[in-house]
C-alpha positions in Angstrom: -39.2 16.2 2.3 -39.1 19.9 1.9 -36.3 20.1 -1.0 -33.5 17.7 -2.6 -29.8 19.3 -3.3 -29.2 16.3 -6.1 -31.5 13.8 -8.3 -28.7 10.9 -9.5 -31.5 9.4 -12.0 -31.0 6.6 -14.8 -29.0 4.3 -12.6 -28.6 1.3 -14.7 -28.0 -0.6 -11.4 -27.1 0.1 -8.2 -24.9 -2.3 -5.6 -23.7 -1.3 -2.8 -22.9 -4.0 0.6 -25.9 -3.7 3.2 -25.2 -1.6 7.0 -22.9 0.1 8.4 -20.8 -2.7 10.3 -17.9 -4.5 9.0 -19.4 -7.7 6.6 -17.3 -11.0 7.5 -16.9 -14.6 5.9 -19.9 -15.0 3.4 -21.5 -12.0 4.2 -19.3 -9.9 1.8 -21.1 -11.8 -1.1 -24.0 -10.4 -0.2 -24.8 -7.2 -1.8 -27.9 -5.3 -2.5 -28.7 -5.2 -6.3 -31.2 -2.3 -7.7 -32.0 -2.3 -11.1 -32.9 0.8 -13.0 -31.9 3.1 -9.7 -32.3 7.0 -8.5 -30.8 8.2 -5.2 -32.0 11.2 -3.7 -29.2 13.7 -1.8 -30.2 16.8 0.6 -27.7 18.7 2.6 -24.6 16.0 1.6 -26.4 13.3 2.5 -28.5 10.3 1.1 -32.3 11.3 1.5 -33.7 8.5 -0.9 -32.7 5.9 -2.7 -34.2 2.5 -4.6 -36.2 2.0 -8.2 -36.3 5.4 -10.2 -39.8 4.9 -10.5 -40.4 4.3 -6.6 -38.1 7.5 -5.8 -39.4 9.7 -8.7 -42.9 9.1 -7.1 -41.7 9.8 -3.9 -40.3 13.4 -5.1 -43.4 14.2 -6.6 -44.1 17.8 -5.2 -40.2 18.3 -4.0 -38.6 21.3 -5.0 -35.1 19.4 -6.6 -32.5 22.0 -7.5 -29.9 19.7 -9.6 -30.7 16.5 -11.6 -27.9 14.6 -13.0 -28.3 11.4 -15.3 -25.9 8.6 -14.9 -26.6 7.5 -18.6 -27.4 3.4 -17.9 -24.1 3.4 -15.5 -23.1 1.4 -12.9 -23.2 3.2 -8.9 -21.5 2.0 -5.9 -20.2 3.6 -2.8 -17.7 5.7 -3.1 -14.4 3.3 -2.8 -12.2 3.9 0.5 -8.3 3.2 0.5 -7.6 2.7 3.8 -3.7 2.4 4.0 -1.8 4.7 2.1 1.9 6.1 2.4 0.5 9.6 0.7 2.5 12.2 1.9 6.5 11.7 1.1 9.1 13.2 -1.0 11.0 11.7 -4.0 10.9 8.1 -5.5 13.0 4.9 -5.9 13.0 3.7 -9.8 17.0 3.2 -8.8 15.9 0.2 -6.8 13.8 -1.2 -9.4 17.0 -3.1 -11.1 18.0 -4.5 -7.1 14.7 -5.7 -6.8 14.5 -7.8 -10.3 18.0 -8.7 -9.2 16.5 -10.7 -6.4 17.9 -8.4 -3.7 15.4 -8.8 -0.7 13.4 -5.4 1.1 15.0 -5.8 3.8 18.5 -6.1 2.7 17.7 -2.9 0.6 16.3 -1.3 3.7 19.8 -2.3 6.0 21.7 -0.4 3.0 20.3 2.5 3.4 17.8 2.5 0.8 14.1 1.5 1.2 12.1 3.6 3.4 15.3 5.3 4.4 15.6 6.6 1.1 12.4 8.2 0.9 13.3 9.4 4.5 16.2 11.6 3.0 14.1 12.7 0.3 11.2 13.7 2.5 13.3 15.6 5.1 15.1 17.1 2.2 11.4 19.0 1.5 9.0 21.3 2.8 5.9 21.2 3.9 4.4 23.0 1.1 6.2 20.6 -1.7 4.7 17.6 0.2 1.0 19.3 0.1 1.5 20.1 -3.8 2.9 16.4 -4.3 0.0 15.0 -2.5 -2.6 17.0 -3.5 -1.9 15.6 -7.1 -1.6 12.4 -6.3 -5.1 12.7 -4.8 -6.3 13.7 -7.8 -5.7 10.7 -9.3 -7.0 8.7 -6.4 -10.7 11.2 -7.2 -10.2 10.3 -10.3 -10.5 6.6 -9.7 -13.1 6.6 -8.0 -11.8 7.1 -4.2 -13.9 9.3 -2.0 -11.8 8.8 1.4 -8.1 7.5 1.8 -6.2 7.2 4.8 -2.5 8.9 5.1 0.5 8.0 7.3 3.4 9.4 8.4 6.8 8.1 8.7 9.2 9.5 6.5 10.8 11.9 8.8 12.0 9.3 11.7 12.2 12.8 13.7 9.7 14.4 15.3 9.4 17.8 13.7 9.6 15.7 9.7 7.1 13.7 11.2 5.0 16.3 12.3 5.6 18.0 9.1 4.3 15.2 7.1 1.2 14.7 9.8 0.3 18.8 8.8 0.4 18.2 5.5 -1.8 15.4 5.5 -4.4 18.0 7.8 -4.2 20.5 5.0 -5.5 18.1 2.7 -8.0 16.9 4.5 -9.3 20.7 4.6 -8.3 21.7 1.3 -9.2 18.6 -1.0 -12.7 16.8 -2.0 -10.8 13.1 -0.8 -11.5 12.7 3.5 -7.9 12.4 4.8 -7.4 10.2 7.5 -3.9 10.8 9.4 -2.2 7.8 10.9 0.9 8.7 12.9 3.6 5.9 12.3 6.5 7.2 13.5 8.2 3.7 13.9 8.7 3.1 10.0 11.9 2.4 10.5 15.0 3.4 13.2 16.7 5.9 11.3 20.5 5.9 10.9 21.3 8.1 13.8 19.8 5.4 16.2 21.0 2.3 14.3 22.6 1.1 17.1 19.8 2.2 20.1 16.3 1.8 18.7 14.9 1.6 22.1 15.9 5.3 22.3 14.3 5.7 19.1 11.3 3.8 20.7 11.3 6.2 23.6 11.5 9.0 20.9 8.7 7.9 18.9 6.3 7.5 22.3 7.0 11.4 23.0 6.7 12.0 18.9 2.9 10.3 19.9 2.4 12.9 23.1 2.9 16.2 20.5 1.1 14.0 17.3 -1.8 14.0 19.7 -1.6 17.2 21.9 -2.1 19.1 17.9 -4.3 16.9 17.1 -2.5 16.0 13.9 -3.5 12.1 13.6 -6.3 9.7 14.9 -4.2 6.4 14.5 -0.8 5.0 15.2 0.9 2.5 13.1 4.5 0.8 13.4 5.9 -1.6 11.4 6.7 -5.2 13.4 9.3 -6.9 11.5 12.3 -8.5 11.6 15.0 -5.9 11.6 12.4 -3.1 12.2 10.5 -3.3 15.4 9.8 -5.9 17.6 6.7 -7.4 19.2 7.6 -6.0 22.5 9.1 -2.4 21.0 5.7 -2.5 18.7 3.4 -3.1 21.7 5.3 -0.2 23.7 4.6 2.1 20.8 1.0 1.2 19.9 -0.3 1.4 24.0 1.5 4.9 23.9 -0.6 5.6 21.0 -3.4 4.2 22.8 -3.3 6.3 25.7 -3.1 9.6 24.0 -6.5 8.6 22.3 -4.9 7.3 19.1 -6.3 3.8 17.3 -3.6 0.9 16.9 -3.5 0.2 13.0 -0.3 -2.1 12.8 1.9 -3.5 9.7 1.7 -7.3 10.7 3.5 -10.3 9.4 4.4 -9.0 6.3 7.6 -10.9 5.7 7.8 -13.2 8.5 5.9 -14.6 11.2 6.5 -12.4 14.1 3.4 -12.5 15.8 2.1 -9.0 14.7 -1.3 -10.2 13.9 -1.7 -11.7 17.9 -0.2 -8.5 18.8 -2.9 -6.5 16.9 -5.4 -8.7 18.2 -3.7 -8.1 22.1 -3.6 -3.9 21.5 -8.0 -3.9 20.3 -6.2 -2.6 17.1 -8.6 -2.0 14.3 -6.7 -3.3 11.7 -4.3 -5.1 11.2 -2.2 -4.6 7.5 -0.3 -6.9 4.7 -0.6 -10.6 6.8 1.1 -12.3 4.2 2.9 -14.6 6.9 0.3 -14.7 9.0 -0.1 -18.2 11.2 -3.2 -19.4 11.9 -3.3 -19.0 15.9 -3.1 -15.1 14.3 -6.2 -15.0 12.0 -7.7 -17.1 14.7 -6.9 -14.2 16.9 -7.9 -11.7 14.6 -11.2 -13.0 14.2 -11.8 -13.5 17.9 -10.8 -9.5 18.7 -12.6 -8.4 15.7 -9.8 -6.9 13.7 -9.9 -6.4 10.1 -7.0 -7.6 8.0 -6.3 -4.8 5.1 -4.4 -6.6 2.5 -2.3 -5.1 -0.3 -2.2 -7.4 -3.1 -0.2 -4.2 -5.0 2.8 -4.9 -3.0 3.3 -8.8 -3.6 2.6 -7.7 -6.7 5.7 -4.9 -7.3 7.8 -7.4 -5.1 8.0 -10.1 -6.8 6.7 -12.5 -4.8 5.6 -15.9 -4.8 3.3 -15.8 -2.1 0.3 -14.0 -1.1 -2.0 -12.8 1.6 -4.2 -15.9 2.1 -7.9 -14.2 1.6 -9.7 -17.0 0.7 -8.7 -18.9 4.2 -9.3 -15.6 5.7 -13.4 -15.1 4.1 -13.8 -19.4 3.7 -12.3 -20.4 6.8 -12.5 -17.4 9.7 -14.8 -15.7 8.7 -12.4 -12.2 8.8 -14.2 -8.9 7.0 -10.9 -8.5 4.5 -10.9 -5.1 3.4 -8.4 -3.8 0.3 -6.2 -1.3 0.1 -3.2 0.2 -2.5 -0.4 0.6 0.0 0.6 3.5 -2.3 4.5 4.5 -1.3 7.6 5.3 -3.7 9.0 2.2 -2.7 7.1 -1.5 -2.5 3.9 0.1 -4.3 4.2 3.1 -6.5 1.0 3.4 -7.5 -2.1 5.1 -6.1 -5.1 3.1 -8.6 -8.2 1.1 -6.4 -8.8 -0.3 -9.5 -5.1 -1.9 -10.4 -5.8 -3.9 -6.6 -9.8 -4.8 -7.4 -7.6 -6.7 -10.1 -4.8 -7.7 -8.5 -7.3 -9.1 -5.9 -9.4 -10.7 -8.3 -6.0 -12.8 -10.0 -3.7 -13.4 -6.4 -6.0 -13.4 -4.0 -8.9 -15.3 -5.5 -11.5 -13.0 -4.4 -15.1 -12.6 -5.5 -16.3 -9.0 -7.7 -18.4 -8.9 -4.6 -15.9 -10.1 -2.6 -13.8 -6.7 -3.7 -16.3 -4.2 -3.6 -17.0 -4.8 -0.2 -13.5 -4.7 0.3 -13.3 -1.3 -1.3 -15.9 -0.1 0.5 -18.1 -0.7 3.7 -14.9 -3.1 5.0 -12.3 -0.5 4.2 -14.3 2.3 5.9 -14.8 0.8 8.9 -10.6 -0.4 8.7 -10.5 3.5 9.5 -13.4 4.2 12.1 -15.8 5.2 9.3 -18.3 2.4 8.5 -21.5 4.5 10.1 -20.6 7.1 7.8 -19.8 6.3 4.8 -18.6 2.5 2.3 -22.7 1.8 1.9 -25.5 3.5 -0.1 -28.0 3.6 3.2 -30.2 6.9 4.0 -28.4 9.1 6.3 -25.0 8.1 5.4 -23.0 10.8 3.3 -23.6 10.7 -0.1 -20.3 9.9 -1.2 -20.6 7.7 -4.9 -18.8 6.2 -8.2 -20.4 5.6 -11.1 -18.1 2.7 -13.2 -18.6 3.1 -17.0 -19.5 -1.1 -16.5 -22.2 -3.3 -17.1 -22.2 -5.3 -14.1 -19.6 -6.0 -11.1 -17.4 -8.2 -12.9 -16.6 -5.9 -15.3 -14.6 -3.7 -12.9 -11.3 -6.6 -12.1 -12.1 -8.1 -15.6 -11.6 -5.3 -17.6 -7.8 -4.1 -16.0 -5.4 -1.2 -17.1 -7.9 1.0 -17.7 -10.0 3.8 -15.5 -13.7 2.9 -15.4 -14.5 5.9 -13.2 -16.9 7.8 -14.7 -18.4 9.8 -12.0 -17.3 10.0 -8.7 -20.3 12.3 -6.3 -18.6 13.4 -3.3 -20.9 14.8 0.1 -23.5 15.7 -2.7 -21.9 17.2 -5.3 -20.2 16.1 -8.7 -16.3 16.1 -7.7 -15.3 14.1 -11.2 -17.8 14.1 -14.1 -17.3 12.5 -17.6 -13.9 11.6 -16.4 -12.5 15.2 -15.7 -12.3 17.0 -12.6 -15.3 19.1 -11.9 -14.6 22.5 -10.4 -14.9 24.9 -8.4 -14.6 22.1 -5.2 -16.9 21.5 -2.9 -16.8 23.2 0.7 -16.9 20.5 2.8 -18.0 22.1 6.0 -21.2 23.3 3.9 -21.6 19.9 2.1 -21.2 17.6 5.3 -24.9 19.0 6.2 
């Protein structure tokens, strides 16, 4: 061990799910816990971790470039947000009164509101405006402990506008400390100009997929498979076209109606099926058999004032599924970029344990965007993405809600947040990826 770039010592308690594979069912509660711990980093990756006395002993005689003291705080893997609509224009606070009056989400959409309202605002915004707005949101996420986030298109609904969103996301990945995984979602809604010709729009989406893949702008392809949006047949056509062009399928499945979206996710080999409030038992069995990760979005059901939630307990206890959590950050159904709020809602409304919540926000979330081998747990050789929380134990995070517990964030082995403030200058990603 020739040298260490960073030694993070003084960790009161280190908590992490073990390994790189998704944690299923009861495995989600089995964490590795190390009191009085330290972590050594070289070339942006974890070189050594364990009890502090052990780590310091193994580093005797090794050059250490920089040392940070965690001050007895809780250390965990950097949080991962695997479902966001990060890049968008405008806001929809004017719809709040409609929701409070009980107007259904799909009714708002049919009246030209909802997604279509954001489409108008996004089309009116320049790529630079979208980039700057999303950059500020990524700052908020980073301050909350998020080190990697997924970002969907879907507010352009034309080739030029969808690619504009994806190009903004690519620039964000290059410029911001938070890594951004891009998802093409031209099938987020049928635009007004194709309202009477939805199948023609599906074919247009397939043409967009080819262009997005050609430019290397997306890793994943997603579709809103829902009553009044895209049918199972249309969704299958789009996801298979995406797979043909190298884009891994994802799906907004069974959010409002039990349409068979979960079964479709299993059929096409999706990496994740998201929402799932109305998923059937057959759908959950299909997800488990196919190894699809359910990404649950409790902030959305909370914000929409719904009386039902995704059946997290059944997914974990009865179907041994590897549940992940995400914000669903978007300007309409869930306008929050706070992953820590999602942790609290997962505890209160999904009845998940603190251990399950951490696993769902780290390793399982990382696997939901194909990054479990690189991030999501504290393991030797993995990227040194870490979050330090001002918390005496894991249960304190969802218990003490409404505040930001993140004291520091290490991204690629460098402090991106310290003492609750963004650190600078920003780390160069190519240099720190080692």
